[in-house]
N, CA, C and O atoms as a DFTB+ gen file, in Angstrom:
316 C
 N C O
     1  1     -18.143      11.377      -7.342
     2  2     -16.716      11.195      -7.195
     3  2     -16.229      11.889      -5.928
     4  3     -16.850      12.825      -5.424
     5  1     -15.121      11.410      -5.444
     6  2     -14.538      11.974      -4.232
     7  2     -13.023      12.027      -4.392
     8  3     -12.448      11.389      -5.274
     9  1     -12.413      12.785      -3.540
    10  2     -10.959      12.799      -3.482
    11  2     -10.516      11.759      -2.466
    12  3     -11.254      11.422      -1.540
    13  1      -9.303      11.256      -2.649
    14  2      -8.756      10.195      -1.800
    15  2      -7.357      10.607      -1.357
    16  3      -6.568      11.122      -2.149
    17  1      -7.062      10.376      -0.090
    18  2      -5.731      10.675       0.450
    19  2      -4.885       9.412       0.358
    20  3      -5.275       8.345       0.832
    21  1      -3.731       9.556      -0.257
    22  2      -2.861       8.419      -0.567
    23  2      -1.667       8.303       0.377
    24  3      -1.569       9.022       1.372
    25  1      -0.776       7.399       0.048
    26  2       0.372       7.024       0.871
    27  2       1.268       8.171       1.343
    28  3       1.742       8.109       2.477
    29  1       1.531       9.216       0.547
    30  2       2.429      10.273       1.051
    31  2       1.945      10.923       2.356
    32  3       2.741      11.528       3.074
    33  1       0.663      10.803       2.661
    34  2       0.135      11.373       3.904
    35  2       0.468      10.507       5.118
    36  3       0.531      11.000       6.244
    37  1       0.676       9.229       4.881
    38  2       0.901       8.312       6.001
    39  2       2.061       8.791       6.848
    40  3       3.171       8.989       6.354
    41  1       1.797       8.970       8.094
    42  2       2.758       9.411       9.099
    43  2       3.265      10.832       8.872
    44  3       4.124      11.291       9.624
    45  1       2.765      11.542       7.864
    46  2       3.107      12.950       7.631
    47  2       2.060      13.833       8.318
    48  3       2.378      14.654       9.179
    49  1       0.821      13.640       7.916
    50  2      -0.347      14.308       8.494
    51  2      -0.145      15.806       8.708
    52  3      -0.234      16.289       9.837
    53  1       0.121      16.531       7.648
    54  2       0.297      17.982       7.757
    55  2      -0.990      18.676       8.184
    56  3      -0.953      19.571       9.028
    57  1      -2.122      18.281       7.619
    58  2      -3.414      18.781       8.071
    59  2      -3.954      20.025       7.405
    60  3      -5.035      20.485       7.772
    61  1      -3.247      20.590       6.440
    62  2      -3.760      21.771       5.759
    63  2      -5.098      21.487       5.092
    64  3      -5.943      22.376       4.986
    65  1      -5.291      20.259       4.644
    66  2      -6.514      19.872       3.957
    67  2      -7.752      20.019       4.841
    68  3      -8.826      20.373       4.354
    69  1      -7.604      19.751       6.116
    70  2      -8.740      19.794       7.034
    71  2      -9.326      21.194       7.115
    72  3     -10.545      21.362       7.082
    73  1      -8.477      22.185       7.220
    74  2      -8.963      23.550       7.431
    75  2      -9.598      24.170       6.195
    76  3     -10.356      25.131       6.322
    77  1      -9.311      23.644       4.989
    78  2      -9.894      24.235       3.783
    79  2     -11.123      23.504       3.274
    80  3     -11.789      23.992       2.361
    81  1     -11.434      22.369       3.831
    82  2     -12.581      21.581       3.359
    83  2     -13.890      22.290       3.725
    84  3     -14.173      22.486       4.907
    85  1     -14.695      22.677       2.719
    86  2     -15.928      23.413       3.014
    87  2     -17.039      22.558       3.627
    88  3     -18.004      23.101       4.165
    89  1     -16.919      21.232       3.555
    90  2     -17.953      20.366       4.105
    91  2     -17.456      19.514       5.275
    92  3     -18.148      18.599       5.721
    93  1     -16.274      19.814       5.761
    94  2     -15.700      19.109       6.919
    95  2     -15.740      17.588       6.776
    96  3     -16.175      16.882       7.685
    97  1     -15.283      17.097       5.633
    98  2     -15.332      15.652       5.412
    99  2     -13.987      14.963       5.601
   100  3     -13.842      13.787       5.266
   101  1     -12.996      15.687       6.137
   102  2     -11.668      15.101       6.340
   103  2     -11.419      14.935       7.829
   104  3     -11.544      15.880       8.608
   105  1     -11.064      13.712       8.207
   106  2     -10.792      13.416       9.612
   107  2      -9.447      12.717       9.752
   108  3      -8.961      12.058       8.834
   109  1      -8.871      12.884      10.921
   110  2      -7.576      12.279      11.212
   111  2      -7.736      10.867      11.740
   112  3      -8.481      10.627      12.689
   113  1      -7.025       9.930      11.112
   114  2      -6.943       8.566      11.597
   115  2      -5.640       8.377      12.335
   116  3      -4.916       9.344      12.571
   117  1      -5.329       7.156      12.701
   118  2      -4.102       6.914      13.457
   119  2      -2.848       7.138      12.626
   120  3      -1.835       7.598      13.152
   121  1      -2.899       6.820      11.329
   122  2      -1.692       6.947      10.518
   123  2      -1.788       7.979       9.397
   124  3      -0.770       8.334       8.803
   125  1      -2.995       8.467       9.097
   126  2      -3.169       9.440       8.031
   127  2      -4.540      10.098       8.160
   128  3      -5.347       9.703       9.001
   129  1      -4.798      11.099       7.325
   130  2      -6.123      11.698       7.239
   131  2      -6.949      10.915       6.222
   132  3      -6.406      10.271       5.324
   133  1      -8.270      10.982       6.380
   134  2      -9.182      10.307       5.470
   135  2     -10.262      11.276       5.023
   136  3     -10.700      12.131       5.792
   137  1     -10.691      11.136       3.769
   138  2     -11.791      11.918       3.218
   139  2     -13.007      11.019       3.135
   140  3     -12.943       9.930       2.563
   141  1     -14.115      11.470       3.704
   142  2     -15.355      10.689       3.650
   143  2     -15.898      10.750       2.224
   144  3     -16.334      11.810       1.775
   145  1     -15.876       9.616       1.502
   146  2     -16.305       9.629       0.109
   147  2     -17.794       9.910      -0.071
   148  3     -18.223      10.295      -1.159
   149  1     -18.577       9.724       0.973
   150  2     -20.011       9.990       0.884
   151  2     -20.347      11.459       1.118
   152  3     -21.455      11.894       0.804
   153  1     -19.417      12.220       1.661
   154  2     -19.656      13.624       1.985
   155  2     -18.882      14.566       1.058
   156  3     -19.316      15.692       0.819
   157  1     -17.750      14.114       0.543
   158  2     -16.900      14.937      -0.315
   159  2     -17.704      15.484      -1.500
   160  3     -18.441      14.747      -2.156
   161  1     -17.552      16.780      -1.760
   162  2     -18.270      17.414      -2.880
   163  2     -17.361      17.611      -4.087
   164  3     -17.744      18.284      -5.044
   165  1     -16.175      17.040      -4.055
   166  2     -15.256      17.051      -5.189
   167  2     -14.849      18.464      -5.598
   168  3     -14.750      18.766      -6.788
   169  1     -14.614      19.322      -4.618
   170  2     -14.266      20.721      -4.918
   171  2     -12.786      20.905      -5.220
   172  3     -12.418      21.841      -5.931
   173  1     -11.929      20.035      -4.696
   174  2     -10.499      20.112      -4.964
   175  2      -9.706      21.032      -4.055
   176  3      -8.496      21.172      -4.235
   177  1     -10.349      21.661      -3.090
   178  2      -9.631      22.573      -2.189
   179  2      -8.529      21.849      -1.428
   180  3      -7.452      22.406      -1.218
   181  1      -8.785      20.632      -1.021
   182  2      -7.797      19.859      -0.266
   183  2      -6.570      19.546      -1.112
   184  3      -5.436      19.661      -0.646
   185  1      -6.805      19.153      -2.343
   186  2      -5.694      18.806      -3.230
   187  2      -4.787      20.011      -3.471
   188  3      -3.565      19.879      -3.535
   189  1      -5.393      21.173      -3.603
   190  2      -4.631      22.389      -3.897
   191  2      -3.662      22.776      -2.782
   192  3      -2.632      23.394      -3.053
   193  1      -3.975      22.422      -1.529
   194  2      -3.129      22.843      -0.409
   195  2      -2.244      21.737       0.167
   196  3      -1.434      22.001       1.055
   197  1      -2.383      20.520      -0.317
   198  2      -1.619      19.403       0.246
   199  2      -0.128      19.567      -0.059
   200  3       0.264      19.555      -1.225
   201  1       0.707      19.720       0.975
   202  2       2.135      19.955       0.751
   203  2       2.904      18.711       0.296
   204  3       4.032      18.825      -0.183
   205  1       2.309      17.535       0.438
   206  2       2.998      16.308       0.033
   207  2       2.341      15.657      -1.184
   208  3       2.679      14.530      -1.548
   209  1       1.409      16.365      -1.805
   210  2       0.721      15.888      -3.008
   211  2       0.159      14.484      -2.825
   212  3       0.370      13.598      -3.654
   213  1      -0.560      14.302      -1.723
   214  2      -1.095      12.993      -1.375
   215  2      -2.548      12.803      -1.778
   216  3      -3.122      11.750      -1.501
   217  1      -3.159      13.785      -2.422
   218  2      -4.590      13.719      -2.690
   219  2      -4.848      13.635      -4.188
   220  3      -4.333      14.426      -4.977
   221  1      -5.668      12.642      -4.554
   222  2      -6.040      12.439      -5.956
   223  2      -7.544      12.222      -6.057
   224  3      -8.199      11.834      -5.090
   225  1      -8.074      12.481      -7.243
   226  2      -9.482      12.208      -7.479
   227  2      -9.677      10.703      -7.600
   228  3      -8.818       9.988      -8.116
   229  1     -10.804      10.246      -7.122
   230  2     -11.102       8.818      -7.099
   231  2     -10.944       8.175      -8.482
   232  3     -10.396       7.078      -8.590
   233  1     -11.410       8.835      -9.523
   234  2     -11.350       8.226     -10.849
   235  2      -9.957       8.269     -11.475
   236  3      -9.746       7.686     -12.538
   237  1      -9.006       8.946     -10.837
   238  2      -7.623       8.979     -11.316
   239  2      -6.719       7.969     -10.606
   240  3      -5.520       7.912     -10.880
   241  1      -7.280       7.181      -9.708
   242  2      -6.464       6.243      -8.938
   243  2      -5.918       5.124      -9.814
   244  3      -6.611       4.593     -10.682
   245  1      -4.673       4.786      -9.567
   246  2      -4.068       3.606     -10.180
   247  2      -4.595       2.385      -9.421
   248  3      -5.010       2.520      -8.270
   249  1      -4.588       1.199     -10.034
   250  2      -5.098       0.013      -9.334
   251  2      -4.471      -0.214      -7.960
   252  3      -5.165      -0.630      -7.032
   253  1      -3.175       0.050      -7.814
   254  2      -2.522      -0.170      -6.525
   255  2      -2.869       0.902      -5.491
   256  3      -2.546       0.745      -4.314
   257  1      -3.522       1.986      -5.913
   258  2      -3.924       3.058      -4.993
   259  2      -5.355       2.898      -4.498
   260  3      -5.759       3.575      -3.553
   261  1      -6.114       2.026      -5.113
   262  2      -7.516       1.853      -4.739
   263  2      -7.687       1.399      -3.292
   264  3      -8.749       1.591      -2.699
   265  1      -6.652       0.803      -2.730
   266  2      -6.703       0.385      -1.337
   267  2      -6.942       1.583      -0.415
   268  3      -7.529       1.425       0.655
   269  1      -6.496       2.781      -0.814
   270  2      -6.671       3.961       0.031
   271  2      -8.133       4.428       0.045
   272  3      -8.600       4.965       1.049
   273  1      -8.842       4.230      -1.046
   274  2     -10.283       4.506      -1.057
   275  2     -10.996       3.509      -0.152
   276  3     -11.891       3.883       0.606
   277  1     -10.608       2.255      -0.230
   278  2     -11.195       1.224       0.624
   279  2     -10.935       1.523       2.097
   280  3     -11.819       1.347       2.935
   281  1      -9.715       1.979       2.414
   282  2      -9.391       2.332       3.804
   283  2     -10.264       3.477       4.292
   284  3     -10.719       3.462       5.436
   285  1     -10.504       4.468       3.443
   286  2     -11.361       5.600       3.825
   287  2     -12.783       5.137       4.046
   288  3     -13.425       5.543       5.015
   289  1     -13.286       4.289       3.155
   290  2     -14.644       3.771       3.304
   291  2     -14.793       3.003       4.614
   292  3     -15.792       3.155       5.317
   293  1     -13.803       2.182       4.941
   294  2     -13.823       1.418       6.188
   295  2     -13.743       2.341       7.404
   296  3     -14.441       2.130       8.395
   297  1     -12.886       3.368       7.324
   298  2     -12.719       4.304       8.422
   299  2     -14.055       4.966       8.764
   300  3     -14.419       5.043       9.937
   301  1     -14.778       5.438       7.771
   302  2     -16.033       6.132       8.015
   303  2     -17.193       5.181       8.279
   304  3     -18.171       5.578       8.911
   305  1     -17.114       3.937       7.812
   306  2     -18.158       2.958       8.096
   307  2     -18.181       2.604       9.580
   308  3     -19.228       2.253      10.125
   309  1     -17.037       2.695      10.222
   310  2     -16.916       2.318      11.631
   311  2     -17.161       3.498      12.581
   312  3     -16.868       3.392      13.772
   313  1     -17.679       4.592      12.088
   314  2     -17.916       5.783      12.922
   315  2     -19.307       5.798      13.458
   316  3     -19.682       6.724      14.177
């Protein structure tokens, strides 16, 4: 399982999540940050510091939020 950054991050990009990630799996995209689902160790440090509550666990996503996991997968596939 991995954490996923959702819509509240779009165009906000506070970035606190990046500095607390122990495996450096969060990168900045053009409109939001993304968590690499293949590298995330599911520690929850990012979720705890997110000021806009934009981070959820993959298995807690609502159907309409799954697009954000797909966006993260695409973002890291193109690296």
